[in-house]
C-alpha positions as CSV (number, residue, x, y, z in Angstrom):
1,X,0.0,0.0,0.0
2,X,2.9,2.3,0.8
3,X,4.2,1.8,-2.7
4,X,0.8,2.7,-4.2
5,X,0.6,5.9,-2.2
6,X,4.1,6.8,-3.3
7,X,3.2,6.2,-7.0
8,X,0.1,8.3,-6.7
9,X,2.1,11.1,-5.2
10,X,4.6,10.8,-8.1
11,X,1.8,10.9,-10.7
12,X,0.3,14.0,-9.1
13,X,3.7,15.7,-9.1
14,X,4.3,14.8,-12.7
15,X,1.1,16.6,-13.8
16,X,2.1,19.9,-12.3
17,X,3.3,22.7,-14.5
18,X,7.0,23.3,-15.1
19,X,6.8,26.2,-12.7
20,X,6.4,23.8,-9.8
21,X,9.9,22.4,-10.3
22,X,12.7,24.0,-8.5
23,X,15.6,21.6,-9.3
24,X,16.9,23.3,-12.5
25,X,16.1,23.9,-16.2
26,X,14.2,21.4,-18.3
27,X,15.9,18.1,-19.2
28,X,15.7,17.2,-22.8
29,X,14.9,13.5,-23.0
30,X,15.4,11.9,-26.4
31,X,13.9,8.5,-27.3
32,X,14.5,6.4,-30.3
33,X,11.6,5.4,-32.6
34,X,10.6,2.1,-30.9
35,X,6.9,2.4,-32.1
36,X,5.5,2.6,-35.7
37,X,5.2,6.4,-35.6
38,X,6.3,9.4,-33.6
39,X,2.9,10.2,-32.1
40,X,2.6,6.6,-30.8
41,X,6.2,6.7,-29.6
42,X,5.6,9.9,-27.7
43,X,2.5,8.6,-26.1
44,X,4.2,5.4,-25.1
45,X,7.2,7.0,-23.4
46,X,5.5,10.1,-21.9
47,X,4.6,8.3,-18.7
48,X,8.3,7.5,-18.1
49,X,9.3,11.1,-18.8
50,X,6.7,12.3,-16.3
51,X,7.9,9.8,-13.7
52,X,11.5,10.9,-14.1
53,X,10.4,14.5,-13.9
54,X,8.8,13.9,-10.6
55,X,11.7,11.9,-9.2
56,X,14.3,14.4,-10.3
57,X,12.2,17.5,-9.4
58,X,12.8,18.9,-12.9
59,X,10.7,19.3,-16.0
60,X,11.5,16.6,-18.6
61,X,10.8,17.4,-22.2
62,X,10.3,14.3,-24.2
63,X,10.9,14.0,-27.9
64,X,11.2,11.1,-30.4
65,X,14.1,11.1,-32.7
66,X,13.3,8.9,-35.8
67,X,16.7,7.5,-36.4
68,X,19.4,6.0,-34.1
69,X,22.0,8.0,-36.0
70,X,20.1,11.2,-35.4
71,X,19.6,10.5,-31.7
72,X,23.3,9.8,-31.3
73,X,24.1,13.1,-33.0
74,X,21.6,15.0,-30.8
75,X,23.2,13.5,-27.6
76,X,26.6,14.4,-28.9
77,X,25.8,18.0,-29.9
78,X,23.8,18.9,-26.7
79,X,20.3,18.9,-28.2
80,X,19.6,16.0,-25.9
81,X,20.5,15.7,-22.2
82,X,19.3,12.1,-21.6
83,X,18.6,9.5,-24.2
84,X,17.0,6.0,-24.3
85,X,19.2,4.9,-27.2
86,X,20.3,1.8,-29.0
87,X,23.7,0.3,-28.1
88,X,25.5,1.3,-31.4
89,X,24.0,4.8,-31.2
90,X,25.3,5.1,-27.6
91,X,28.8,3.9,-28.6
92,X,28.9,6.5,-31.4
93,X,27.8,9.3,-29.0
94,X,30.3,8.1,-26.4
95,X,33.1,8.1,-28.9
96,X,32.3,11.4,-30.5
97,X,31.3,13.5,-27.4
98,X,31.9,11.5,-24.2
99,X,28.2,10.7,-23.5
100,X,28.0,8.1,-20.8
101,X,25.7,5.1,-20.1
102,X,24.2,5.1,-16.7
103,X,21.5,2.3,-17.0
104,X,20.3,-0.4,-19.3
105,X,16.7,-1.3,-20.0
106,X,15.4,-4.7,-19.0
107,X,13.3,-6.8,-21.4
108,X,11.5,-9.7,-19.7
109,X,13.9,-9.2,-16.8
110,X,17.1,-9.4,-19.0
111,X,19.5,-6.7,-20.0
112,X,20.3,-8.4,-23.4
113,X,18.6,-9.0,-26.7
114,X,19.5,-10.5,-30.2
115,X,20.0,-9.2,-33.7
116,X,18.2,-11.4,-36.2
117,X,17.9,-11.9,-40.0
118,X,14.4,-12.6,-41.3
119,X,13.0,-13.8,-44.6
120,X,9.5,-14.9,-45.9
121,X,8.7,-18.7,-45.9
122,X,8.7,-19.0,-49.7
123,X,12.0,-17.3,-50.3
124,X,14.1,-20.5,-50.3
125,X,16.6,-18.8,-47.9
126,X,17.8,-21.1,-45.2
127,X,21.1,-19.5,-44.3
128,X,23.3,-16.5,-45.1
129,X,24.9,-18.5,-47.9
130,X,21.5,-18.4,-49.7
131,X,21.4,-14.6,-49.7
132,X,23.8,-14.2,-52.7
133,X,22.1,-12.3,-55.5
134,X,19.0,-11.5,-53.4
135,X,17.6,-8.3,-52.0
136,X,18.5,-7.3,-48.4
137,X,17.5,-4.5,-46.1
138,X,19.6,-3.0,-43.3
139,X,18.3,-0.5,-40.7
140,X,19.8,3.0,-40.6
141,X,23.5,3.3,-40.0
142,X,23.0,4.1,-36.3
143,X,21.2,0.8,-35.7
144,X,23.0,-2.0,-33.7
145,X,20.9,-5.0,-34.8
146,X,19.8,-3.5,-38.2
147,X,23.3,-2.5,-39.4
148,X,26.4,-2.9,-37.2
149,X,26.1,-6.5,-36.0
150,X,24.9,-8.0,-39.3
151,X,27.6,-6.0,-41.2
152,X,30.2,-7.3,-38.8
153,X,29.0,-10.9,-39.3
154,X,29.1,-10.5,-43.0
155,X,32.6,-9.3,-42.8
156,X,33.7,-12.4,-40.8
157,X,32.2,-14.5,-43.6
158,X,34.1,-12.6,-46.3
159,X,30.8,-11.1,-47.6
160,X,30.8,-7.6,-49.1
161,X,27.1,-6.5,-49.1
162,X,27.6,-4.2,-52.1
163,X,28.6,-7.0,-54.4
164,X,27.0,-10.0,-52.6
165,X,23.4,-8.8,-52.8
166,X,21.4,-7.9,-55.9
167,X,20.1,-4.8,-54.0
168,X,20.7,-3.3,-50.6
169,X,18.3,-0.8,-49.0
170,X,18.4,1.0,-45.6
171,X,15.0,1.6,-43.9
172,X,13.3,1.5,-40.5
173,X,12.9,-1.8,-38.6
174,X,9.2,-1.9,-38.9
175,X,9.4,-1.4,-42.6
176,X,11.9,-4.2,-43.0
177,X,9.6,-6.7,-41.3
178,X,6.6,-5.5,-43.2
179,X,8.3,-5.6,-46.6
180,X,9.9,-9.0,-46.0
181,X,6.5,-10.6,-45.0
182,X,5.0,-9.1,-48.2
183,X,7.8,-10.5,-50.3
184,X,8.9,-7.1,-51.4
185,X,12.3,-7.9,-49.9
186,X,13.9,-11.3,-49.8
187,X,15.5,-10.7,-46.4
188,X,16.5,-8.1,-43.8
189,X,18.1,-7.4,-40.5
190,X,16.1,-6.7,-37.3
191,X,16.0,-7.5,-33.6
192,X,14.0,-10.0,-31.7
193,X,12.1,-7.5,-29.6
194,X,10.8,-5.6,-32.6
195,X,9.6,-8.7,-34.4
196,X,7.9,-10.0,-31.3
197,X,6.2,-6.7,-30.7
198,X,4.9,-6.4,-34.3
199,X,3.5,-10.0,-34.1
200,X,1.8,-9.2,-30.8
201,X,0.3,-6.0,-32.2
202,X,-1.0,-7.8,-35.3
203,X,1.2,-5.8,-37.6
204,X,2.7,-8.9,-39.1
205,X,1.9,-12.6,-38.9
206,X,4.4,-15.0,-37.4
207,X,3.9,-17.5,-40.2
208,X,4.9,-14.9,-42.8
209,X,8.3,-14.2,-41.1
210,X,11.1,-16.7,-40.5
211,X,14.3,-16.1,-38.6
212,X,17.3,-17.8,-40.3
213,X,20.2,-16.2,-38.3
214,X,20.6,-14.9,-34.8
215,X,23.5,-13.1,-33.1
216,X,25.1,-13.7,-29.7
217,X,23.4,-11.8,-26.9
218,X,23.8,-8.0,-27.2
219,X,23.5,-5.4,-24.4
220,X,20.1,-3.8,-24.4
221,X,19.4,-0.1,-25.1
222,X,21.2,2.4,-22.8
223,X,20.0,5.3,-20.8
224,X,22.8,7.7,-21.6
225,X,23.6,11.3,-20.4
226,X,25.6,14.0,-22.0
227,X,29.2,14.5,-21.0
228,X,28.3,17.7,-19.2
229,X,25.4,16.1,-17.3
230,X,27.6,13.1,-16.3
231,X,30.0,15.4,-14.5
232,X,27.2,16.0,-11.9
233,X,27.7,12.8,-9.9
234,X,24.8,13.7,-7.6
235,X,22.4,14.0,-10.5
236,X,23.7,10.7,-12.0
237,X,23.1,8.9,-8.7
238,X,19.5,10.3,-8.5
239,X,18.8,9.4,-12.1
240,X,20.1,5.8,-11.6
241,X,18.0,5.5,-8.4
242,X,14.9,6.8,-10.2
243,X,15.4,4.3,-13.0
244,X,16.0,1.4,-10.6
245,X,12.7,2.2,-8.9
246,X,10.7,1.8,-12.2
247,X,10.5,-2.0,-11.8
248,X,8.5,-1.7,-8.6
249,X,6.3,1.1,-9.9
250,X,5.4,-1.1,-13.0
251,X,3.6,-3.4,-10.5
252,X,1.0,-0.8,-9.9
253,X,1.3,1.1,-13.2
254,X,2.1,-1.3,-16.1
255,X,1.7,1.6,-18.6
256,X,5.0,3.2,-17.4
257,X,6.8,1.1,-20.0
258,X,5.7,-0.9,-23.1
259,X,4.9,-4.6,-22.7
260,X,7.8,-6.9,-21.8
261,X,10.0,-4.0,-20.5
262,X,10.4,-4.7,-16.8
263,X,12.6,-1.8,-15.6
264,X,16.2,-0.7,-15.6
265,X,19.5,-1.8,-14.1
266,X,22.5,0.4,-13.5
267,X,25.3,-0.3,-16.1
268,X,28.2,1.8,-17.4
269,X,30.2,2.2,-20.5
270,X,32.1,-1.2,-20.0
271,X,28.8,-3.1,-20.6
272,X,28.8,-1.9,-24.2
273,X,32.3,-3.2,-25.1
274,X,31.0,-5.9,-27.5
275,X,29.4,-3.1,-29.6
276,X,32.5,-1.0,-29.5
277,X,34.6,-4.0,-30.6
278,X,32.3,-4.6,-33.5
279,X,32.4,-0.9,-34.5
280,X,36.2,-1.0,-34.5
281,X,36.4,-4.3,-36.4
282,X,34.2,-2.9,-39.2
283,X,36.0,0.4,-39.4
284,X,32.8,2.2,-38.6
285,X,34.3,3.5,-35.3
286,X,37.6,5.2,-35.1
287,X,39.5,4.7,-31.8
288,X,40.2,7.9,-29.8
């Protein structure tokens, strides 16, 4: 009961105008495009923004950035203070501007996920070897599962996508799944969380999408802060504590995060070393 009263107090605080906050200027909270469109994405993550606002005693301005590459750049150039960002986007922002991970989101209680490659059942594709001369879709160049990890795997197999495939496109994760199931594309790169969510939402049918490759476990999306904000250790501790409390609050308010997301766990830059290593191996990241 005490937890419920605490949550109601938080919710009331979060609805107050920005003038009620005394802890500093608004925090710009950037979120990647996890949902099919910006409006739905904003609606999905606004409860989390409101919760953080109340916990940190500062206004939190939420905005969706529609590409991982764009979100990494906004975190690097100061347009974003805090970001819920894909692993590769985080590594890029860390490398370019010293952004720092403070927490990792949990999916079904785990801080990890998988990159996958999908095709439609009638494609005749059973492995990466069957992709030669076919059409293939990557995500945008700031995507971990949609670009960096499959590109790294192709390189380990001696595959140059520009010559191996008949056609290469770069598009959004949702579009990759949709176009593969429709047979518009032979295959594409995605991540298991997105495919699962699209099936649950009825956006694609499971029987029209088949996984033929899966990566090793990858670190989940990071909550990262700008270099300037990271210098405030008191703020970082408060932010980590607020994020760590989300799991308990979800028990009384499941709408705080999308389905299957179960909270956050504190993690730092070292957790994202596998992504950094892949970036260096592909030449997409320059050591500094």
